[in-house]
C-alpha positions in Angstrom: -30.2 27.7 -2.1 -28.2 24.6 -1.1 -30.2 21.9 0.5 -28.6 20.9 3.8 -28.8 17.2 3.1 -27.2 17.7 -0.3 -24.4 19.7 1.2 -23.8 17.1 3.8 -23.6 14.3 1.2 -21.2 16.3 -0.9 -19.1 17.0 2.2 -19.0 13.3 3.1 -18.2 12.4 -0.5 -15.3 14.8 -0.6 -14.0 13.5 2.8 -14.2 9.9 1.5 -12.4 10.8 -1.7 -9.7 12.5 0.3 -9.3 9.4 2.4 -9.1 7.2 -0.6 -6.5 9.5 -2.1 -4.4 9.2 1.0 -4.3 5.5 0.7 -2.0 5.8 -2.3 0.8 6.4 0.2 -0.2 3.6 2.6 0.7 0.5 0.6 3.7 -1.7 1.1 6.9 0.1 0.1 7.1 3.2 -2.1 5.4 3.8 -5.5 8.4 2.6 -7.4 8.5 0.0 -10.2 6.0 -2.8 -9.8 6.9 -6.4 -10.4 6.9 -7.3 -14.1 3.6 -8.4 -15.4 3.0 -12.1 -16.2 2.7 -11.7 -20.0 1.4 -15.3 -20.3 -1.5 -14.4 -18.0 -2.3 -11.1 -19.8 -4.9 -12.6 -22.2 -6.4 -14.7 -19.5 -6.8 -11.8 -17.2 -8.4 -9.7 -19.9 -10.8 -12.5 -20.6 -11.7 -13.1 -16.9 -12.3 -9.5 -16.2 -14.2 -9.0 -19.4 -11.9 -6.2 -20.5 -11.1 -5.0 -24.0 -7.5 -4.2 -24.9 -7.4 -0.5 -25.8 -6.0 0.7 -29.1 -4.7 3.9 -30.6 -3.6 6.6 -28.1 -4.9 4.6 -25.2 -2.4 1.9 -26.0 0.6 4.1 -26.0 3.2 4.2 -23.2 2.0 6.1 -20.2 -1.6 5.3 -20.8 -4.2 3.1 -19.1 -7.9 2.6 -19.3 -10.5 2.1 -16.6 -13.7 0.3 -17.3 -16.7 -1.5 -15.7 -17.1 -4.5 -18.0 -20.7 -5.7 -18.1 -21.7 -9.2 -17.1 -25.3 -9.6 -18.1 -27.5 -12.5 -17.3 -27.1 -14.8 -14.3 -25.2 -14.8 -12.1 -24.9 -11.0 -11.6 -21.8 -9.4 -10.2 -19.8 -6.1 -10.6 -16.4 -5.6 -12.2 -14.0 -2.7 -12.2 -10.9 -3.1 -14.4 -7.7 -1.5 -15.5 -5.6 -2.2 -18.6 -2.3 -0.8 -19.8 -0.8 -2.4 -23.0 2.4 -0.4 -23.0 2.8 0.4 -19.3 2.6 3.6 -17.3 4.2 5.5 -14.4 2.0 7.9 -12.5 2.9 7.4 -8.8 1.1 10.5 -7.6 -2.3 9.7 -9.3 -4.2 7.1 -7.3 -6.6 4.8 -9.2 -9.6 3.1 -7.6 -10.9 -0.3 -8.7 -14.1 -0.6 -6.8 -17.5 -2.3 -6.7 -20.6 -1.9 -4.6 -20.6 -3.4 -1.1 -23.7 -5.1 0.5 -24.4 -6.7 3.8 -25.0 -10.4 3.1 -25.0 -11.6 6.7 -27.9 -13.9 7.5 -29.2 -14.0 3.9 -30.2 -17.5 2.9 -32.6 -18.8 0.3 -34.4 -16.3 -1.9 -34.4 -12.6 -1.4 -35.1 -9.4 -3.4 -32.4 -7.3 -4.9 -32.1 -3.9 -3.2 -33.7 -1.2 -5.3 -31.1 1.4 -4.2 -27.4 1.3 -3.4 -25.7 4.3 -1.7 -23.0 5.5 -4.1 -20.6 5.9 -1.1 -20.9 2.2 -0.2 -17.9 0.7 -2.1 -15.1 -1.8 -1.6 -12.0 -2.4 -3.7 -8.3 -1.6 -4.2 -6.6 1.8 -4.3 -3.4 1.8 -6.3 -0.9 4.1 -8.0 -0.9 3.4 -11.8 2.8 2.4 -11.9 2.3 -0.4 -14.4 4.6 -2.7 -16.4 3.7 -3.3 -20.1 0.8 -5.7 -20.7 -0.8 -5.0 -17.4 -4.4 -6.1 -16.7 -6.2 -6.3 -13.4 -9.7 -6.1 -12.0 -11.8 -6.1 -8.8 -14.8 -8.5 -9.0 -17.6 -8.9 -6.5 -17.0 -12.2 -4.6 -20.7 -12.8 -4.2 -22.2 -14.1 -7.4 -26.0 -13.6 -7.5 -28.2 -16.1 -9.5 -31.1 -14.0 -10.8 -34.6 -15.5 -11.2 -37.1 -13.1 -13.0 -40.7 -13.4 -11.9 -43.9 -12.8 -13.7 -44.2 -9.4 -11.9 -40.8 -8.4 -13.3 -39.2 -8.3 -9.9 -35.8 -9.9 -9.8 -35.3 -12.5 -7.0 -31.9 -13.8 -6.0 -31.4 -17.4 -5.1 -28.7 -18.7 -2.8 -25.6 -16.6 -3.0 -22.6 -18.3 -4.6 -19.3 -17.2 -3.1 -16.7 -17.9 -5.7 -13.5 -16.5 -7.2 -11.1 -17.2 -10.0 -9.3 -19.7 -7.8 -12.2 -21.4 -6.1 -15.7 -22.4 -7.3 -16.9 -22.6 -3.7 -15.2 -20.3 -1.2 -14.9 -21.5 2.3 -15.0 -19.1 5.2 -13.9 -21.7 7.7 -11.6 -20.3 10.4 -12.9 -16.8 10.3 -13.9 -15.5 13.7 -16.5 -13.0 12.5 -19.3 -13.0 10.0 -18.5 -12.1 6.4 -20.3 -8.9 5.4 -19.0 -8.8 1.8 -15.8 -9.2 -0.2 -14.1 -9.1 -3.6 -11.5 -10.8 -5.6 -8.5 -8.8 -6.9 -7.3 -10.5 -10.1 -4.2 -9.2 -12.0 -1.1 -10.3 -14.0 1.2 -8.0 -11.9 1.8 -7.1 -8.3 1.1 -3.5 -7.6 4.0 -1.5 -6.1 1.7 0.4 -3.8 -1.8 -0.6 -3.1 -4.4 -0.9 -0.3 -7.6 -2.9 0.0 -10.5 -0.9 1.5 -14.1 -1.1 2.5 -16.7 1.6 3.2 -18.9 0.0 5.9 -22.1 1.9 7.0 -22.2 2.4 10.7 -25.7 1.0 10.6 -24.1 -2.3 9.8 -21.3 -2.1 12.4 -21.7 0.5 15.1 -18.2 -0.3 16.5 -15.3 -0.1 14.1 -13.2 -2.3 16.4 -15.5 -5.2 15.5 -14.3 -5.1 11.9 -11.5 -7.1 10.3 -10.1 -7.4 6.8 -9.2 -11.0 5.8 -7.0 -12.0 2.9 -6.8 -15.3 1.1 -3.9 -15.8 -1.4 -4.6 -17.4 -4.7 -5.2 -21.2 -4.4 -4.4 -21.1 -0.7 -6.7 -22.4 2.1 -5.8 -20.3 5.1 -7.1 -16.8 5.7 -4.9 -14.0 7.0 -7.0 -11.6 9.1 -5.8 -8.3 10.5 -7.2 -5.2 12.3 -7.6 -2.5 9.6 -6.8 1.1 9.7 -10.0 3.0 10.4 -11.2 6.4 9.3 -14.5 8.0 10.3 -16.2 8.9 7.0 -19.4 10.3 8.4 -22.1 7.7 8.1 -19.6 5.1 7.1 -16.4 3.6 8.5 -13.5 3.6 6.0 -11.4 0.6 6.8 -8.2 -0.4 4.8 -5.3 -2.8 4.7 -2.0 -1.9 3.1 0.0 -4.1 0.7 -2.9 -5.3 -1.5 -2.1 -8.0 -4.0 -4.0 -10.5 -6.1 -6.3 -12.7 -4.1 -9.5 -12.5 -2.1 -10.5 -9.9 0.4 -13.5 -10.0 2.8 -14.5 -7.7 5.6 -15.9 -9.4 8.7 -17.7 -8.2 11.8 -17.6 -9.9 15.2 -20.8 -10.7 17.0 -22.4 -7.7 18.5 -20.4 -5.3 16.3 
C-alpha cells in the first residue's frame, strides 16, 4: 500500500523536476553554441571547484561529468560541478548544478547545524550541456560555515562568512530585502541557455511576490535585482531568473514576506 505522504512527496518531486526541465528553454537565446571557454582559466576553475578532469571515455567529444567535490574541514560548503574536456552538444538534455538552500536570515553568532535538510530545498543553475572544449563550471554555496566541534560531538557553526571567488567578504549593501541564501556560479565559459533558480519553502516566504533574485557580476560592486518567474511547487515556491552566467546569485525576501 502506498503511504499518502510518500505519494505526495513523490508527486511534488516529479512536479519540481518537470519545472526544472522546462527551465532549459527559458534562458537567454536558444541552445546554440556557447561562447568559447577561457582555456587559460580551465585549470584554475578545476582547482577552485575541486573537480578532477575526467579521462578515458568520459574525456571524449560529446561527454561531460557531473560531480559533488568534497570540501572537508572548516569552512563547510557544498559544490556541484561539471567538466567537459572535449566539449559536448546536448541542447535537449538539461543539467542541474545545485546545492542545498538554507534560511540564514537573522542568524548571528554561534548556532547548531540543522540535522535534516529537505531534499527538495535546492538552489543553482539549470543549463543545457552545449559545451565548448575544456569547459569547467560549478555552483558553490555562498555561505561558508566555520565548524567548531564540541566535546559532545555536536557541530556548532560560528559567524557565517559570505564569500565568493571574487570577494573575500560579500557586501549586501543596496539590497532592499533580507538575503535568505545564495550561491556563486563559477565557470570558464558562458552558457548558451541557462537559468538561476531557488526552491524556497512557503514556510520561509508565504508570499512569492516578496521574493527577488539578485545578481552580482564578477568583481562588480552593484547588485542587479529582478522579479523572478514563479512556479507553485507544492510546499515550495520555484523562482527562477533567465540568462544565468558566472557571478553571484542570492534570493531575498522583503519584510513581512
